[in-house]
N, C-alpha and C positions, 0 to 999 in steps of 0.2 A: 375242184370242179364246182360249177354251180349246181345247187341241189335239184333244180328243175331239169337241167340238162342230164344230170346223172340218172334221174328218174326215167326220163325218156330213153336213155341208153339201155338200162337194165330192165325197166318195166316193173320194179318192185320197190316199195318203201324201204325195206330192210337192206336190200342190195345197195340202193343209193346211199343209205346211211352209213354203211361200211366204207363206201368210196369217199364220202365227204367227212367222215370221222365224227358223226353225230348220231342222234337217235332217230328211229323211224317215225316217232311222233312229230319231231321237228321237221323232218323231210315232208311229211303228209301235210303239216300246216303250211309250209312254203309253197308246195304244189297246188293245193287248193286255193291259196291266195292268189297265185299266178293265174289259175283258171278263172277265177272271178274277175280279175283285172282284164283278162282277154275278152271276157264276155260283157264287159262294161258295167259290172255290178259294183256298187259302192257300199261302204260301211263295213263294220267288222263281221267276221264269221258268226253265224248263229250258233248258240250252244244249247244243249238240252236243258240248262237251268235258267235260260233267259226268261221264261214265263213266270218264275218265282223270284226273280231278282228283287222286285219291290217288297215282296213278303220278307226276305232276308234283310233288306235294308232297313225296314220298319222294326224288326226285332232287334237288330244290332244297335239302332239308335235308342230304343226303349231301354236297353240294358247297359247303355254307355260303353259298348264294345266288349262286354264281358261274356256274352253267351257263346257257347261252343257249337260246332257243326253237329256234334252227336245229339244235342238237345233240339236242334232245328230240324233234324231229319224227319221225325214224325209229323211236324208241322207242314213241311213242304211236300211230303207224301200225300197228306190230306188235300193239299192245294193242287195236286196233279203232277208233281215231279216224279219222273220214272227213271232218272239217271242213277248213277252210282254214288255212293257215299264219298268217294274220293273226289269226284267232280264237285260235289257240294262243299267240301272242305276248301277247294280252290276259291269258290265263289265267296264263302264266308270270310276267308283270309283277305281276299281282295277288298270286300266291303268294309272290314274293320280297319284296314289301312286308310281307306278313303275317309271313313268317319273320324278317325283320330287326326288326320291331316286338316279336316275342316273344322274340328271342334277343339283344337289345342288352345288353351287360354293363354299360353305364353307367360314368361316371368321376366322380371328385371332383377339384376343382382342387388344384393343388399349393400347399402352404403352406410357405414357405421360412424357414429360421432364419438369422440372420446368422452368417457364418463357417462355415457347414456344408457348402455344396455348390458344386461346379464342374462344369458339363456341357460336354463337348466332342465334336466330330465332324469328319469330313473332307467337303469338297465338291470338285467338279472341273468344269472347262470344257476339254475336250480334254486335252492333256498337262499343263495347269497345275492343281495341286492346292492347296487352301486349307484350312488348319487353323483351325477356328472354336471358340472357348470362350466361355462366359458364366458369370459369377459370379451364382448364382441370385437371391440377395436384393437385391444392389445393381444388378444388370443391367449391370455393366461388361463390355464386349465385348472380345475379343482375336482378331486374325487373323494368320496367318503363312503365306507361300506357299512351295511346295516343288515339286520335279519328281518326287516319289514319295511314297507314303504308307506306307512301311515302319515298322518298330519304331523304328529310329534317328531318322527324321525325326519321328515322333510324339512320342517322348520329349524330343527337342531342343526341339520347339515347346511342349511342356508346361512344360519348365524355363524357357523364355523367358516363358511366360505367368505363371508364379509370380513371376518377377522384375519383370514389368510391373505386377502388382497388389500387389507388395510383401509377399507372405506366402504361406502354404500353407493352403487350406481343409481341413476335416476329411476330406472325401470327394470323389473325382473320378469322375463318372459318364459312361459312354460306352456305345455299342452293342457288339455281340459282334464287334468287328473282329478279323480273323484275325491281325494282327500282334502283338496283345496277348493273344490267347487261346491257351492251351496245350492245352486240351481241355474237354470237357463231361461231367459226371457227374450223373445224376439231375436234369437241367435246370439245374445250377449251372456256372457258367464257372470253370475253373481258369486263372488268369493265368500267363503265361510266367515263368520264373525271372528273366529280365532286368527284366521289369516289376515283379516283387516287390522286387528289389533297388532299383530306381529309387524305388518307393513307400516303401520303408523308409528310404532316404537322405533323402527330403523329408518323411517322417512324415505320410503321408495314407493313407486307406483306398481301395483301388481297388474300384470297383462297376461292374456291368454291367447293362444293361436286360434284361427278359424277352425271349424270342425273339419276332420279329415284332410288336414293340410300339414303333413309332417315336414314338408320342404321349408316352411316358414321358420322352423327351428332346426334347420339342418346342422348348425354348429354343434349342438348338443347331441344330435343323432350320430354324427360322425365321431364325436369323442367317445360315445358309448361303445361303438364298435372297435375303436382304437384301444380302449382300456381292456376290453375283453381279449383281443388278440395279442396285446403287448404286455399285459400285466396279469390278468386274472388266470388265464390258461397257462402260460409259462411258469408262474409262481405257485400254481396249484392252490390258490387261496380257497379257504373253506369258511362256512358260517360258524364252525365250532370254535374258531380262534379269531374273533373280530379285532382284538387288540393287535395281533401280529399283521392281520390284513391291512388295518389302517396305518400301521407303522411302515409297511412296505409301500403303501399308496403315497404316503408323504415323501418317502425317498424317491419314488417314481416321479412325482411332481417336480421335485428339485431338479431332476435330469431333463425332463421334456420341456420345462419352462425356461431352461438356461441355454437352449440350443436354438438355432435359427428356424423359424417356422416357414414351411414351404410355400404357404399362401401369401404371407405378407413380406417374406424375405427380410425378417427382422427377428431379434430375440424378444420373446414375450416379457421377460422380466425388465428389459430395458424400456420397452414402451409402457409397461405398467408404472414405472417411476415417473413418467410424464402424465399418465392418465390419472394417477392417484391424486393429483392436485385438484382434479375436477370432481372427485367423489365427495359425497356428504360424510361428515365425520361420524365415527362410530359413537353410539350412545355410551354414557358413562357406566351404565349397568346393562348386563345381558338380559335379554327378555326371558321371562318365566314362561316356559312352554309345558303344556300338559297339566296333569293333575299334580298339585303340590302335596307331597307326603311329609307330614310333621310328626315327630316323635319327641318324647321326653326322655332325657338320659337318666337311666336307672342308678341305683346305688352301686351297681357293678361297673359303672362307667361304660355302659353299653347301651345301644339301641337295638330294637328288634324290628326286622323286616323280612317278610317271607318266612316266618318261623325260624329265623336264624338271628344270632347276635353279632354285632359289630362294635368294636371298642372305639372310644373317643377319649381325649385327654381328661383326666380326673377333675380338672378345674371346671368342667362343664356339667358336673352332676346336678340334676334337678332343672337344667335349662331345656327349653324347646329348641330343636335343631330341624333343619330341612334336609330331606334326602332326595338325591337325584340319581337315577340309574340310567346308564347308557353303555352299550357295547360290553356288557358283563362286568362293569365297574360301578360300584356304588360310592357316590361322593356325598359327604356329610358337610353341610354349610351352616354357618351362623352369620346372618346378614349376607355379606358377599365374601366372607372369609371362609376358605376351605380348611376345616379342621381335621379331617380324616379322609382317607380313600382306601377302599377295600375291594378285592375281587369278590363277586357274588359267590356264596357258598350254598351248599345244599341245606334244606330245612333240617333243623336240629343241630347243626354245626355252629361253631363260633370262630370268628376271625379276630385275632388279637394282634395288636401292635405293641411290643414290649416298651416302646418309647412313651406310650400313653400312661404307663404305670411306674415310670422312673427307672426302668431297666428290666432285665430278664427276671422271670419268676424264681425266687430262692428255693432251694430244696426244703422239703417239710422237715421241721425239727420239733422235738418234744422237750420242753424246758424242764430242768430239774428244780423242783420246788420243795425244799426241806421243811419239815414241820416239827418233828420231834427234836429233843435236845441233842441226841446223838447224831442225827442227820445234819442239823445246823453246824455242829462242831466239826464233823467230817468235811462237809462242803466248804468250810472256811479255808481248807487247804488249797482251794482254787480249781482251775480247769482240769487239773489232773484227777482230782477226786470226783468231779462230775463225770468225766470220761470213764472213770472206773465204775461208777454207779450205772451208767448207761450200758457199758459192755457186760456187766454182771446181769443186768436185767434181760439183755438180749440173748444170753446164753442160758437163761432159766435158773439162775441161782436163787432159789427160794429161801436159802438161809443167810442171805445177805444182811437182813435186818439185825440178826443175832451177832454177826461178825462186826458190825459197825462199832459196838462198844470197845472191842479189842483193837480195832484200827484207830479209833480215836486216842487210845493210850500210847500208841507208838510214837507220837510226836514228842511226848514228854520224855520218852526213853531215848530215842535216837536223834531227836532234833527235827526241825521242820524240813530242811532241804533234803536230807537223806530219805525221809518218808516220801516226799513229793517224787524224788528220783525213782524210788522203789515202785510207787504207784504207776509211774509212766512205763517202767519196764514191765509191770504185771499186765498193763493194758496191751502193750506191744506183743506179749507172748500169750495173751488170753488166760491169765492166771488170776482168778477172781476170788479166791478163798483168803481168809485172814492168815492162815498158815503159810500160804504161798508168799504173801508179802513179808512175813517174818523171816522166811528162808532167804529171800532176796536181800533183806537187811543184814542177815547174819553173813552172807557170802561177801558183802562189802565190795571192795574193788576187785576181789578175785573172781567175780562172775564174768563169764565170757560175754563179749559184745559182738556177735556176728553181724556183719554188714554184707551188703550186696557186692557182687564183683564189679570192679570199676575198670577203667582203662589200663592198658599195659604200662608198667613202671619202666621208664626209660632213664637210665643213669649214665652219665658220661664217665667212663672209666679212665683212670690215669694212664698216661703213655709210659711205656717201659723201654729200655734200650733193647735192641735186637741185634743178632749176629747173622752173618751170612752162613750158609750151609758149607761153604768151603772151609770155614774155620774148624769144622768137625771132621774134616777129611784126614785119614791116616797117612802120614808121610812115609816115604820109602825108607828113610833112615831108621825109623822105628820098627 
């Protein structure tokens, strides 16, 4: 039923609303509009906020559509508005929609040229930062994790990105990040001298977005969100293990760059093979970024950094080497040759690579150095005599020096080989007196030689003839 007819039938807005299946406010608006039309009145219905409409429009335009009705209420009250806060919210919402419609600047889609643009930005989850870069035409993505987003970390990650894609695009676009921005003049960003040197080394043009214009680098913004939702949160990456985080990041890149991209309907790696021909070649040497740490290799074949020692090959003792620290790994370089890599250790600790010293550390030994005539004569018997002296000294044989004269005479009595065998047996059973050695020699071959139990002795027994049990049965005749 028509709302006006329903109202004439029942005489109330709420009753007519129940009949028409709508609200009483809608019925009232329709009835009043019909009455104005019958009376020949034109134009919209008057509202209690019409007198302050211009005030609201001026404030919305001044704040570029950001002001809320709550903040405008005291202003319109002072201007004479006596209506409710709810009606004011309707007016503010309507005015904002109209302002945005009239002031939308519009945008045109990006048209990318092969080999032209690389877009990069930083993202973060807590203390873990992620560097994200996208090659605009091929959509090849690159990520690297760090514990900070300073200039050194940014340029190191950018250098890794160039190595990953196998070349250098013409332009690298980012937002106005403070670590790369030296200043702003007339709306133009002046890059820092360090970033200019870096860009000159890799032969690309540094570019910056307009202020408050994140849409102009939406490729990197979208990648940041994708990395967070698809890699950082599911893998539970932490800043405490950057090596693992970067390893998982490289594996993730191999997956996402090898499947079809939804925007370009092509595989990024396949398009990169085409685009790489248009990149500038990588420089022969990687750029030196940040403060250079120089150390001299000590006589211990170590360098000190952060109150800790790190080993290098012994052939570099006395030479100056360069130290580079990234992601908890310290790299020691001579020229462009990496001679050692270590995980960063706590102050006071030492990181040793056995290969730098020719093998594992041998066990500490105390050499036997005979000086007296008796000592020299006894040690002439060979390793068995030295082992006998070491064993006797370890057990506290203070009378060993007196027994050496008697032990030296045993060779002339029994011969060299029996004496050496007796010394070996004495060492095996911890018998270090001269009388013990004499007793062993006297026992000769009759001395027992206990050994450790070995495997079970299995002997193949000879076969013998067998008879059936029936051959032993007692016959009935017997």
